[in-house]
py3Dmol code that shows the C-alpha trace and the ligand (Angstrom):
import py3Dmol

protein = """\
ATOM      1  CA  MET A   1      12.582  10.598   4.303  1.00  0.00           C
ATOM      2  CA  ILE A   2       9.299  12.346   4.588  1.00  0.00           C
ATOM      3  CA  GLU A   3       8.252  13.728   8.062  1.00  0.00           C
ATOM      4  CA  ILE A   4       4.777  14.702   8.760  1.00  0.00           C
ATOM      5  CA  ASN A   5       4.064  16.596  11.869  1.00  0.00           C
ATOM      6  CA  ARG A   6       0.390  17.253  13.294  1.00  0.00           C
ATOM      7  CA  LEU A   7      -0.730  17.906   9.759  1.00  0.00           C
ATOM      8  CA  VAL A   8      -4.190  19.479   9.272  1.00  0.00           C
ATOM      9  CA  LYS A   9      -6.108  20.163   6.059  1.00  0.00           C
ATOM     10  CA  ARG A  10      -9.552  21.725   6.045  1.00  0.00           C
ATOM     11  CA  TYR A  11     -11.770  22.678   3.332  1.00  0.00           C
ATOM     12  CA  GLY A  12     -14.407  24.846   4.838  1.00  0.00           C
ATOM     13  CA  GLU A  13     -16.258  22.626   7.381  1.00  0.00           C
ATOM     14  CA  LYS A  14     -14.586  19.566   6.037  1.00  0.00           C
ATOM     15  CA  THR A  15     -11.412  18.402   7.818  1.00  0.00           C
ATOM     16  CA  ALA A  16      -9.800  16.181   5.058  1.00  0.00           C
ATOM     17  CA  VAL A  17      -6.631  15.641   7.246  1.00  0.00           C
ATOM     18  CA  ASP A  18      -6.932  15.738  10.868  1.00  0.00           C
ATOM     19  CA  GLY A  19      -3.652  15.980  12.861  1.00  0.00           C
ATOM     20  CA  LEU A  20      -1.501  13.310  11.164  1.00  0.00           C
ATOM     21  CA  ASP A  21       1.973  12.398  12.382  1.00  0.00           C
ATOM     22  CA  PHE A  22       4.210   9.935  10.748  1.00  0.00           C
ATOM     23  CA  THR A  23       7.629   9.230   9.127  1.00  0.00           C
ATOM     24  CA  VAL A  24       8.100   7.658   5.871  1.00  0.00           C
ATOM     25  CA  ARG A  25      11.686   6.139   5.975  1.00  0.00           C
ATOM     26  CA  PRO A  26      14.157   5.307   3.178  1.00  0.00           C
ATOM     27  CA  GLY A  27      15.157   1.806   2.115  1.00  0.00           C
ATOM     28  CA  VAL A  28      11.642   0.162   2.238  1.00  0.00           C
ATOM     29  CA  VAL A  29       8.403   0.610   0.252  1.00  0.00           C
ATOM     30  CA  THR A  30       5.557   2.227   2.648  1.00  0.00           C
ATOM     31  CA  GLY A  31       2.136   1.464   1.684  1.00  0.00           C
ATOM     32  CA  PHE A  32      -0.496   4.242   2.295  1.00  0.00           C
ATOM     33  CA  LEU A  33      -3.897   2.823   2.832  1.00  0.00           C
ATOM     34  CA  GLY A  34      -7.289   4.184   3.844  1.00  0.00           C
ATOM     35  CA  PRO A  35     -11.005   4.022   2.626  1.00  0.00           C
ATOM     36  CA  ASN A  36     -12.126   6.391  -0.012  1.00  0.00           C
ATOM     37  CA  GLY A  37     -12.011   9.913   1.379  1.00  0.00           C
ATOM     38  CA  ALA A  38      -9.737   9.091   4.025  1.00  0.00           C
ATOM     39  CA  GLY A  39      -7.285  11.945   3.180  1.00  0.00           C
ATOM     40  CA  LYS A  40      -4.526  10.092   1.313  1.00  0.00           C
ATOM     41  CA  SER A  41      -4.470  12.231  -1.881  1.00  0.00           C
ATOM     42  CA  THR A  42      -4.749  15.317   0.226  1.00  0.00           C
ATOM     43  CA  THR A  43      -1.749  14.338   2.243  1.00  0.00           C
ATOM     44  CA  MET A  44       0.365  13.578  -0.850  1.00  0.00           C
ATOM     45  CA  ARG A  45      -0.650  16.974  -2.376  1.00  0.00           C
ATOM     46  CA  MET A  46       0.555  18.663   0.754  1.00  0.00           C
ATOM     47  CA  ILE A  47       3.799  16.638   0.744  1.00  0.00           C
ATOM     48  CA  VAL A  48       4.652  18.029  -2.737  1.00  0.00           C
ATOM     49  CA  GLY A  49       3.377  21.484  -2.014  1.00  0.00           C
ATOM     50  CA  LEU A  50       0.229  21.400  -4.331  1.00  0.00           C
ATOM     51  CA  ASP A  51      -1.941  22.069  -1.113  1.00  0.00           C
ATOM     52  CA  GLU A  52      -1.139  24.385   1.789  1.00  0.00           C
ATOM     53  CA  PRO A  53      -1.533  22.766   5.351  1.00  0.00           C
ATOM     54  CA  SER A  54      -4.204  24.402   7.369  1.00  0.00           C
ATOM     55  CA  ALA A  55      -1.828  23.563  10.245  1.00  0.00           C
ATOM     56  CA  GLY A  56       1.243  21.504  11.024  1.00  0.00           C
ATOM     57  CA  SER A  57       4.115  20.755   8.722  1.00  0.00           C
ATOM     58  CA  VAL A  58       5.530  18.336   6.147  1.00  0.00           C
ATOM     59  CA  THR A  59       9.270  18.123   5.101  1.00  0.00           C
ATOM     60  CA  VAL A  60      10.736  16.018   2.458  1.00  0.00           C
ATOM     61  CA  ASN A  61      14.578  15.120   3.041  1.00  0.00           C
ATOM     62  CA  GLY A  62      14.441  17.728   5.904  1.00  0.00           C
ATOM     63  CA  ARG A  63      12.932  20.650   3.959  1.00  0.00           C
ATOM     64  CA  ARG A  64       9.559  21.846   2.603  1.00  0.00           C
ATOM     65  CA  TYR A  65       9.138  20.756  -0.876  1.00  0.00           C
ATOM     66  CA  ALA A  66       8.921  24.356  -2.194  1.00  0.00           C
ATOM     67  CA  THR A  67      12.300  25.397  -0.696  1.00  0.00           C
ATOM     68  CA  HIS A  68      14.240  22.569  -2.653  1.00  0.00           C
ATOM     69  CA  ARG A  69      16.255  24.088  -5.324  1.00  0.00           C
ATOM     70  CA  ALA A  70      15.583  21.121  -7.751  1.00  0.00           C
ATOM     71  CA  PRO A  71      12.380  19.712  -6.522  1.00  0.00           C
ATOM     72  CA  LEU A  72      12.131  17.103  -9.355  1.00  0.00           C
ATOM     73  CA  GLN A  73      15.407  15.735  -8.537  1.00  0.00           C
ATOM     74  CA  GLU A  74      14.311  15.521  -4.763  1.00  0.00           C
ATOM     75  CA  VAL A  75      10.898  14.157  -5.133  1.00  0.00           C
ATOM     76  CA  GLY A  76       9.222  12.411  -7.922  1.00  0.00           C
ATOM     77  CA  ALA A  77       5.346  12.157  -7.654  1.00  0.00           C
ATOM     78  CA  LEU A  78       2.586  10.487  -9.565  1.00  0.00           C
ATOM     79  CA  LEU A  79      -0.697  12.271  -8.169  1.00  0.00           C
ATOM     80  CA  GLU A  80      -2.980  12.327 -11.359  1.00  0.00           C
ATOM     81  CA  ALA A  81      -2.315  10.442 -14.431  1.00  0.00           C
ATOM     82  CA  LYS A  82      -2.720  11.995 -17.729  1.00  0.00           C
ATOM     83  CA  SER A  83      -2.261  15.375 -16.716  1.00  0.00           C
ATOM     84  CA  ILE A  84      -0.585  15.844 -19.978  1.00  0.00           C
ATOM     85  CA  HIS A  85      -1.402  17.723 -23.298  1.00  0.00           C
ATOM     86  CA  PRO A  86      -3.125  15.112 -25.420  1.00  0.00           C
ATOM     87  CA  GLY A  87      -1.435  16.312 -28.669  1.00  0.00           C
ATOM     88  CA  ARG A  88       2.141  15.869 -27.221  1.00  0.00           C
ATOM     89  CA  SER A  89       4.017  12.672 -27.559  1.00  0.00           C
ATOM     90  CA  ALA A  90       5.420  10.838 -24.548  1.00  0.00           C
ATOM     91  CA  PHE A  91       8.882  11.877 -25.504  1.00  0.00           C
ATOM     92  CA  HIS A  92       8.068  15.526 -26.080  1.00  0.00           C
ATOM     93  CA  HIS A  93       6.225  15.781 -22.643  1.00  0.00           C
ATOM     94  CA  LEU A  94       9.385  14.179 -20.750  1.00  0.00           C
ATOM     95  CA  ASN A  95      11.818  16.216 -22.822  1.00  0.00           C
ATOM     96  CA  ALA A  96      10.063  19.457 -21.972  1.00  0.00           C
ATOM     97  CA  LEU A  97       9.956  18.590 -18.292  1.00  0.00           C
ATOM     98  CA  ALA A  98      13.652  17.608 -18.418  1.00  0.00           C
ATOM     99  CA  LEU A  99      14.644  20.923 -20.315  1.00  0.00           C
ATOM    100  CA  THR A 100      12.681  23.212 -17.768  1.00  0.00           C
ATOM    101  CA  HIS A 101      14.241  21.317 -14.757  1.00  0.00           C
ATOM    102  CA  GLY A 102      17.855  21.082 -15.920  1.00  0.00           C
ATOM    103  CA  ILE A 103      17.661  17.314 -16.319  1.00  0.00           C
ATOM    104  CA  PRO A 104      20.123  15.655 -18.840  1.00  0.00           C
ATOM    105  CA  ARG A 105      18.319  14.399 -22.024  1.00  0.00           C
ATOM    106  CA  ARG A 106      19.673  10.851 -21.495  1.00  0.00           C
ATOM    107  CA  ARG A 107      17.376  10.536 -18.536  1.00  0.00           C
ATOM    108  CA  VAL A 108      14.434  11.029 -20.952  1.00  0.00           C
ATOM    109  CA  ASP A 109      15.502   7.898 -22.958  1.00  0.00           C
ATOM    110  CA  GLU A 110      16.253   6.055 -19.690  1.00  0.00           C
ATOM    111  CA  VAL A 111      12.789   6.491 -18.274  1.00  0.00           C
ATOM    112  CA  ILE A 112      11.073   5.873 -21.511  1.00  0.00           C
ATOM    113  CA  GLU A 113      12.942   2.486 -21.482  1.00  0.00           C
ATOM    114  CA  GLN A 114      12.305   1.906 -17.848  1.00  0.00           C
ATOM    115  CA  ALA A 115       8.658   2.432 -18.045  1.00  0.00           C
ATOM    116  CA  GLY A 116       8.366   0.203 -21.124  1.00  0.00           C
ATOM    117  CA  LEU A 117       7.213   3.119 -23.496  1.00  0.00           C
ATOM    118  CA  SER A 118       9.965   2.838 -26.175  1.00  0.00           C
ATOM    119  CA  GLN A 119       7.342   1.465 -28.694  1.00  0.00           C
ATOM    120  CA  VAL A 120       4.964   4.376 -28.235  1.00  0.00           C
ATOM    121  CA  ALA A 121       7.074   7.235 -27.085  1.00  0.00           C
ATOM    122  CA  ARG A 122       6.531   9.321 -30.395  1.00  0.00           C
ATOM    123  CA  LYS A 123       2.826   8.739 -30.497  1.00  0.00           C
ATOM    124  CA  ARG A 124       0.383  11.166 -29.319  1.00  0.00           C
ATOM    125  CA  ALA A 125      -0.412  10.826 -25.550  1.00  0.00           C
ATOM    126  CA  GLY A 126      -4.045  11.599 -26.220  1.00  0.00           C
ATOM    127  CA  ALA A 127      -4.202   8.160 -27.877  1.00  0.00           C
ATOM    128  CA  PHE A 128      -2.888   6.511 -24.718  1.00  0.00           C
ATOM    129  CA  SER A 129      -4.679   3.656 -22.845  1.00  0.00           C
ATOM    130  CA  LEU A 130      -5.243   4.406 -19.142  1.00  0.00           C
ATOM    131  CA  GLY A 131      -2.138   1.858 -18.424  1.00  0.00           C
ATOM    132  CA  MET A 132       0.068   3.636 -20.868  1.00  0.00           C
ATOM    133  CA  GLY A 133      -0.858   7.010 -19.370  1.00  0.00           C
ATOM    134  CA  GLN A 134      -0.092   5.551 -16.144  1.00  0.00           C
ATOM    135  CA  ARG A 135       3.476   4.512 -17.078  1.00  0.00           C
ATOM    136  CA  LEU A 136       3.974   7.980 -18.537  1.00  0.00           C
ATOM    137  CA  GLY A 137       3.198   9.469 -15.311  1.00  0.00           C
ATOM    138  CA  ILE A 138       5.592   7.183 -13.588  1.00  0.00           C
ATOM    139  CA  ALA A 139       8.194   7.933 -16.140  1.00  0.00           C
ATOM    140  CA  ALA A 140       7.791  11.622 -15.483  1.00  0.00           C
ATOM    141  CA  ALA A 141       7.943  10.933 -11.533  1.00  0.00           C
ATOM    142  CA  LEU A 142      11.372   9.209 -12.062  1.00  0.00           C
ATOM    143  CA  LEU A 143      12.819  11.732 -14.539  1.00  0.00           C
ATOM    144  CA  GLY A 144      14.840  13.548 -11.860  1.00  0.00           C
ATOM    145  CA  ASP A 145      16.270  10.323 -10.489  1.00  0.00           C
ATOM    146  CA  PRO A 146      14.733  11.378  -7.114  1.00  0.00           C
ATOM    147  CA  GLN A 147      15.494  10.107  -3.654  1.00  0.00           C
ATOM    148  CA  THR A 148      11.905  10.253  -2.743  1.00  0.00           C
ATOM    149  CA  VAL A 149       9.148   8.791  -4.912  1.00  0.00           C
ATOM    150  CA  ILE A 150       5.478   9.211  -4.195  1.00  0.00           C
ATOM    151  CA  LEU A 151       2.893   7.581  -6.100  1.00  0.00           C
ATOM    152  CA  ASP A 152      -0.942   7.776  -5.711  1.00  0.00           C
ATOM    153  CA  GLU A 153      -2.599   4.605  -7.011  1.00  0.00           C
ATOM    154  CA  PRO A 154       0.126   3.675  -9.441  1.00  0.00           C
ATOM    155  CA  VAL A 155      -1.432   0.245 -10.389  1.00  0.00           C
ATOM    156  CA  ASN A 156      -4.721   1.922 -11.411  1.00  0.00           C
ATOM    157  CA  GLY A 157      -5.443   0.732 -15.016  1.00  0.00           C
ATOM    158  CA  LEU A 158      -2.522  -1.463 -15.433  1.00  0.00           C
ATOM    159  CA  ASP A 159      -2.691  -4.939 -16.689  1.00  0.00           C
ATOM    160  CA  PRO A 160      -1.246  -7.944 -14.719  1.00  0.00           C
ATOM    161  CA  GLU A 161       2.270  -7.386 -16.496  1.00  0.00           C
ATOM    162  CA  GLY A 162       2.002  -3.796 -15.643  1.00  0.00           C
ATOM    163  CA  VAL A 163       1.188  -4.508 -11.990  1.00  0.00           C
ATOM    164  CA  LEU A 164       4.142  -6.693 -11.763  1.00  0.00           C
ATOM    165  CA  TRP A 165       6.349  -4.113 -13.294  1.00  0.00           C
ATOM    166  CA  ILE A 166       5.280  -1.577 -10.643  1.00  0.00           C
ATOM    167  CA  ARG A 167       5.947  -4.272  -7.958  1.00  0.00           C
ATOM    168  CA  ASN A 168       9.512  -4.765  -9.183  1.00  0.00           C
ATOM    169  CA  LEU A 169      10.145  -1.072  -9.864  1.00  0.00           C
ATOM    170  CA  LEU A 170       8.928  -0.032  -6.418  1.00  0.00           C
ATOM    171  CA  THR A 171      11.083  -2.569  -4.430  1.00  0.00           C
ATOM    172  CA  GLY A 172      14.031  -1.959  -6.656  1.00  0.00           C
ATOM    173  CA  LEU A 173      13.739   1.796  -5.795  1.00  0.00           C
ATOM    174  CA  ALA A 174      13.685   0.969  -2.168  1.00  0.00           C
ATOM    175  CA  ALA A 175      16.648  -1.397  -2.401  1.00  0.00           C
ATOM    176  CA  ASP A 176      18.461   1.365  -3.833  1.00  0.00           C
ATOM    177  CA  GLY A 177      17.900   3.191  -0.679  1.00  0.00           C
ATOM    178  CA  ARG A 178      15.155   5.552  -1.682  1.00  0.00           C
ATOM    179  CA  THR A 179      12.038   6.583   0.018  1.00  0.00           C
ATOM    180  CA  VAL A 180       9.077   5.064  -1.613  1.00  0.00           C
ATOM    181  CA  PHE A 181       5.461   6.085  -0.425  1.00  0.00           C
ATOM    182  CA  VAL A 182       2.603   4.584  -2.468  1.00  0.00           C
ATOM    183  CA  SER A 183      -1.108   4.464  -1.974  1.00  0.00           C
ATOM    184  CA  SER A 184      -3.304   1.738  -3.416  1.00  0.00           C
ATOM    185  CA  HIS A 185      -6.582   0.045  -2.976  1.00  0.00           C
ATOM    186  CA  LEU A 186      -5.269  -3.067  -4.290  1.00  0.00           C
ATOM    187  CA  MET A 187      -4.483  -4.886  -0.769  1.00  0.00           C
ATOM    188  CA  SER A 188      -3.133  -8.166  -2.454  1.00  0.00           C
ATOM    189  CA  GLU A 189      -0.606  -5.945  -4.182  1.00  0.00           C
ATOM    190  CA  MET A 190       0.182  -4.013  -1.208  1.00  0.00           C
ATOM    191  CA  ALA A 191       0.771  -6.992   0.694  1.00  0.00           C
ATOM    192  CA  LEU A 192       3.439  -8.232  -1.822  1.00  0.00           C
ATOM    193  CA  THR A 193       5.022  -4.701  -2.254  1.00  0.00           C
ATOM    194  CA  ALA A 194       5.057  -2.844   0.920  1.00  0.00           C
ATOM    195  CA  THR A 195       7.225  -3.530   4.202  1.00  0.00           C
ATOM    196  CA  ASN A 196       5.576  -0.663   6.105  1.00  0.00           C
ATOM    197  CA  LEU A 197       2.185   0.744   6.390  1.00  0.00           C
ATOM    198  CA  VAL A 198       0.471   3.972   7.169  1.00  0.00           C
ATOM    199  CA  VAL A 199      -3.202   3.461   7.608  1.00  0.00           C
ATOM    200  CA  VAL A 200      -5.600   6.452   7.811  1.00  0.00           C
ATOM    201  CA  GLY A 201      -9.206   6.836   8.254  1.00  0.00           C
ATOM    202  CA  ARG A 202     -11.460  10.038   8.207  1.00  0.00           C
ATOM    203  CA  GLY A 203      -8.170  12.016   8.137  1.00  0.00           C
ATOM    204  CA  LYS A 204      -6.775  10.361  11.260  1.00  0.00           C
ATOM    205  CA  LEU A 205      -3.860   7.949  11.771  1.00  0.00           C
ATOM    206  CA  LEU A 206      -5.139   4.482  12.486  1.00  0.00           C
ATOM    207  CA  ALA A 207      -1.857   2.599  12.133  1.00  0.00           C
ATOM    208  CA  ASP A 208       1.964   3.334  11.434  1.00  0.00           C
ATOM    209  CA  THR A 209       3.396  -0.120  11.459  1.00  0.00           C
ATOM    210  CA  THR A 210       4.748  -2.989   9.186  1.00  0.00           C
ATOM    211  CA  VAL A 211       2.566  -5.204   7.065  1.00  0.00           C
ATOM    212  CA  GLU A 212       3.619  -8.208   9.144  1.00  0.00           C
ATOM    213  CA  ARG A 213       2.704  -6.497  12.400  1.00  0.00           C
ATOM    214  CA  PHE A 214      -0.560  -5.131  10.968  1.00  0.00           C
ATOM    215  CA  ILE A 215      -1.659  -8.590   9.888  1.00  0.00           C
ATOM    216  CA  GLN A 216      -0.483 -10.108  13.223  1.00  0.00           C
ATOM    217  CA  ASP A 217      -2.500  -7.731  15.319  1.00  0.00           C
ATOM    218  CA  ALA A 218      -5.548  -8.391  13.136  1.00  0.00           C
ATOM    219  CA  GLY A 219      -5.488 -12.006  14.498  1.00  0.00           C
ATOM    220  CA  GLY A 220      -2.320 -13.225  12.518  1.00  0.00           C
ATOM    221  CA  HIS A 221      -2.223 -16.914  12.081  1.00  0.00           C
ATOM    222  CA  SER A 222      -4.579 -19.697  13.016  1.00  0.00           C
ATOM    223  CA  VAL A 223      -5.048 -23.217  12.105  1.00  0.00           C
ATOM    224  CA  LYS A 224      -8.298 -24.849  11.070  1.00  0.00           C
ATOM    225  CA  VAL A 225      -8.596 -28.298  12.282  1.00  0.00           C
ATOM    226  CA  VAL A 226     -11.459 -30.754  11.461  1.00  0.00           C
ATOM    227  CA  THR A 227     -11.496 -33.840  13.638  1.00  0.00           C
ATOM    228  CA  ALA A 228     -13.740 -36.810  14.694  1.00  0.00           C
ATOM    229  CA  ASP A 229     -13.398 -35.643  18.313  1.00  0.00           C
ATOM    230  CA  PRO A 230     -13.194 -32.017  18.727  1.00  0.00           C
ATOM    231  CA  ALA A 231     -13.932 -32.160  22.480  1.00  0.00           C
ATOM    232  CA  ARG A 232     -10.968 -34.478  23.248  1.00  0.00           C
ATOM    233  CA  LEU A 233      -8.704 -32.481  20.910  1.00  0.00           C
ATOM    234  CA  ARG A 234      -9.685 -29.183  22.628  1.00  0.00           C
ATOM    235  CA  ASP A 235      -8.527 -30.815  26.014  1.00  0.00           C
ATOM    236  CA  LEU A 236      -5.414 -32.068  24.632  1.00  0.00           C
ATOM    237  CA  LEU A 237      -4.377 -28.700  22.983  1.00  0.00           C
ATOM    238  CA  ARG A 238      -5.353 -26.567  25.903  1.00  0.00           C
ATOM    239  CA  GLY A 239      -2.454 -24.219  27.093  1.00  0.00           C
ATOM    240  CA  PRO A 240      -1.800 -20.649  28.490  1.00  0.00           C
ATOM    241  CA  ASP A 241      -1.136 -19.135  25.141  1.00  0.00           C
ATOM    242  CA  VAL A 242      -3.683 -21.259  23.098  1.00  0.00           C
ATOM    243  CA  GLU A 243      -6.949 -19.987  21.956  1.00  0.00           C
ATOM    244  CA  ILE A 244      -9.444 -22.459  20.588  1.00  0.00           C
ATOM    245  CA  THR A 245     -12.813 -21.578  19.179  1.00  0.00           C
ATOM    246  CA  ALA A 246     -15.475 -23.531  17.523  1.00  0.00           C
ATOM    247  CA  GLY A 247     -15.435 -23.544  13.668  1.00  0.00           C
ATOM    248  CA  GLU A 248     -18.224 -23.580  11.223  1.00  0.00           C
ATOM    249  CA  SER A 249     -19.212 -27.302  11.525  1.00  0.00           C
ATOM    250  CA  ALA A 250     -19.430 -29.456  14.746  1.00  0.00           C
ATOM    251  CA  GLU A 251     -16.217 -31.180  13.779  1.00  0.00           C
ATOM    252  CA  GLU A 252     -14.100 -28.005  13.272  1.00  0.00           C
ATOM    253  CA  LEU A 253     -11.844 -26.087  15.657  1.00  0.00           C
ATOM    254  CA  GLN A 254      -9.989 -22.610  14.956  1.00  0.00           C
ATOM    255  CA  VAL A 255      -6.725 -22.954  16.993  1.00  0.00           C
ATOM    256  CA  VAL A 256      -4.480 -19.720  17.580  1.00  0.00           C
ATOM    257  CA  GLY A 257      -1.112 -20.208  19.504  1.00  0.00           C
ATOM    258  CA  LEU A 258      -0.085 -23.538  17.952  1.00  0.00           C
ATOM    259  CA  ASP A 259       1.133 -24.337  14.572  1.00  0.00           C
ATOM    260  CA  ALA A 260      -0.198 -27.251  12.203  1.00  0.00           C
ATOM    261  CA  ARG A 261       2.734 -29.444  13.103  1.00  0.00           C
ATOM    262  CA  GLN A 262       2.110 -29.203  16.882  1.00  0.00           C
ATOM    263  CA  ILE A 263      -1.540 -30.006  16.512  1.00  0.00           C
ATOM    264  CA  GLY A 264      -0.920 -32.821  14.070  1.00  0.00           C
ATOM    265  CA  ALA A 265       1.633 -34.514  16.327  1.00  0.00           C
ATOM    266  CA  THR A 266      -0.535 -34.124  19.500  1.00  0.00           C
ATOM    267  CA  ALA A 267      -3.544 -35.518  17.743  1.00  0.00           C
ATOM    268  CA  PHE A 268      -1.255 -38.568  16.316  1.00  0.00           C
ATOM    269  CA  ASP A 269       0.253 -39.197  19.817  1.00  0.00           C
ATOM    270  CA  HIS A 270      -3.226 -39.567  21.180  1.00  0.00           C
ATOM    271  CA  GLY A 271      -4.919 -41.374  18.408  1.00  0.00           C
ATOM    272  CA  VAL A 272      -7.375 -38.510  17.656  1.00  0.00           C
ATOM    273  CA  PRO A 273      -8.187 -38.717  13.724  1.00  0.00           C
ATOM    274  CA  LEU A 274      -7.841 -35.623  11.865  1.00  0.00           C
ATOM    275  CA  TYR A 275      -9.739 -34.952   8.703  1.00  0.00           C
ATOM    276  CA  GLU A 276      -8.121 -31.578   7.797  1.00  0.00           C
ATOM    277  CA  LEU A 277      -5.365 -29.343   9.332  1.00  0.00           C
ATOM    278  CA  THR A 278      -5.185 -25.997   7.401  1.00  0.00           C
ATOM    279  CA  PRO A 279      -2.886 -23.178   8.495  1.00  0.00           C
ATOM    280  CA  GLN A 280      -4.683 -19.754   7.844  1.00  0.00           C
ATOM    281  CA  THR A 281      -3.480 -16.267   7.602  1.00  0.00           C
ATOM    282  CA  VAL A 282      -5.588 -13.264   7.960  1.00  0.00           C
ATOM    283  CA  SER A 283      -5.176 -11.373   4.662  1.00  0.00           C
ATOM    284  CA  LEU A 284      -4.186  -7.669   4.626  1.00  0.00           C
ATOM    285  CA  GLU A 285      -7.558  -7.018   3.133  1.00  0.00           C
ATOM    286  CA  GLU A 286      -9.289  -8.612   6.153  1.00  0.00           C
ATOM    287  CA  ALA A 287      -7.080  -6.815   8.396  1.00  0.00           C
ATOM    288  CA  PHE A 288      -7.786  -3.443   6.675  1.00  0.00           C
ATOM    289  CA  MET A 289     -11.521  -4.096   6.718  1.00  0.00           C
ATOM    290  CA  GLY A 290     -11.345  -4.839  10.392  1.00  0.00           C
ATOM    291  CA  MET A 291      -9.483  -1.820  11.247  1.00  0.00           C
ATOM    292  CA  THR A 292     -11.164   0.668   8.993  1.00  0.00           C
ATOM    293  CA  GLY A 293     -14.705  -0.428   9.099  1.00  0.00           C
ATOM    294  CA  ASP A 294     -15.746   2.361  11.403  1.00  0.00           C
ATOM    295  CA  ALA A 295     -13.805   4.861   9.438  1.00  0.00           C
ATOM    296  CA  VAL A 296     -15.527   4.217   6.074  1.00  0.00           C
ATOM    297  CA  GLU A 297     -17.061   7.551   4.771  1.00  0.00           C
ATOM    298  CA  TYR A 298     -18.864   6.077   1.695  1.00  0.00           C
ATOM    299  CA  HIS A 299     -20.437   2.588   2.621  1.00  0.00           C
ATOM    300  CA  GLY A 300     -21.633   0.507  -0.429  1.00  0.00           C
ATOM    301  CA  SER A 301     -24.584  -1.965   0.045  1.00  0.00           C
ATOM    302  CA  LEU A 302     -22.232  -4.863   0.904  1.00  0.00           C
ATOM    303  CA  ALA A 303     -21.358  -5.314   4.560  1.00  0.00           C
ATOM    304  CA  ALA A 304     -17.613  -5.586   5.365  1.00  0.00           C
ATOM    305  CA  THR A 305     -16.241  -9.279   5.562  1.00  0.00           C
ATOM    306  CA  PRO A 306     -15.926 -10.256   9.182  1.00  0.00           C
ATOM    307  CA  LEU A 307     -12.288 -10.833  10.348  1.00  0.00           C
ATOM    308  CA  GLY A 308     -11.185 -14.447   9.840  1.00  0.00           C
ATOM    309  CA  SER A 309     -14.082 -15.550   7.639  1.00  0.00           C
ATOM    310  CA  ALA A 310     -11.917 -16.437   4.765  1.00  0.00           C
ATOM    311  CA  ALA A 311      -8.550 -18.008   4.250  1.00  0.00           C
TER     312      ALA A 311
END
"""
ligand_1 = """\
31
ATP
N -10.596 20.450 -2.964
C -11.449 20.081 -2.163
N -12.542 20.775 -1.440
C -13.297 20.174 -0.697
N -13.113 18.942 -0.128
C -12.143 18.305 -0.588
C -11.206 18.794 -1.598
N -10.309 17.726 -1.797
C -10.607 16.567 -1.003
N -11.680 16.977 -0.408
C -12.345 16.186 0.672
O -11.478 15.541 1.642
C -11.768 14.337 1.957
C -10.380 13.582 1.764
O -10.318 13.421 0.395
P -8.969 12.588 -0.356
O -9.107 12.795 -1.866
O -7.628 13.167 0.228
O -9.250 11.228 -0.051
P -8.487 9.794 -0.337
O -8.156 9.015 0.707
O -7.421 10.077 -1.357
O -9.673 9.084 -1.203
P -9.669 8.117 -2.347
O -9.293 6.724 -2.002
O -11.141 8.093 -2.827
O -8.829 8.816 -3.484
C -12.850 13.831 1.101
O -13.945 13.814 1.960
C -12.918 14.687 0.070
O -14.210 14.972 -0.435
"""
view = py3Dmol.view(width=600, height=400)
view.addModel(protein, "pdb")
view.setStyle({"model": 0}, {"cartoon": {"style": "trace"}})
view.addModel(ligand_1, "xyz")
view.setStyle({"model": 1}, {"stick": {}})
view.zoomTo()
view.show()
């Protein structure tokens, strides 16, 4: 469990983390999202004591990271990939870490196997690809068999097989009852991996919720209907909790509050021809863009996709 209380980090004039309050619970994967510069890495660094808070506090499993007697066994973190001597092999890197932290040698072999590094464990880490370096960083994070795992952009540089491996790894760790806190810019992957979400923008908390709720709040589910008689169908579908808006063409309606089956049955009962009936869900990416649009520090030249503009 990670508990963050009114956490603040200032670098001179810049407030990187501005009064964050949230708890990351065990047993589920919690995604940590925010635009570039939102303060995610700074928050993660404070969790593991690499940065001192300017105000507020953060505890892991009830204590400040620095006060744990065996921190690697308590918290495993991947914060910067490839922070390893290029001349050392993966095996030597992990073995040295294990030796200095009282971790049994068999854990080294276990995490090498778990991270899929068996074939390259004796090779110089300097020759590793980005993805292999990332796997090595994750192996190091898991070395102490920690109760809490914190990973900053773990899928960075991984190929599709690696991305799938991370997904299974994280959900497996959570299913074991561990606390798993992971940042990523890959929304589609987060939607598949995380159950809970913490969203930040400009150092402030924007949402502390579940993925499902986050998507629901952003517009949730709607149905695209294309019909020969939109005016009549509108009248037929009208109801207290039903919202109907015009679609992109004159024949199209967007319906919120009824599912495709209810709409199809009503249209059939009244002889209104339908040409298309498509359930649509706001993606996590769209929900994220909708929420963080104002909190983006570094805008590119492309405008944010408006909510609900894609399936
Ligand atoms: N050591 C530092 N000195 C000064 N400013 C810093 C320092 N570290 C971070 N910042 C600033 O604090 C803000 C938050 O940065 P941080 O790296 O935590 O964001 P982030 O959400 O992890 O971003 P990204 O998604 O790009 O990794 C940024 O504006 C950054 O420039």
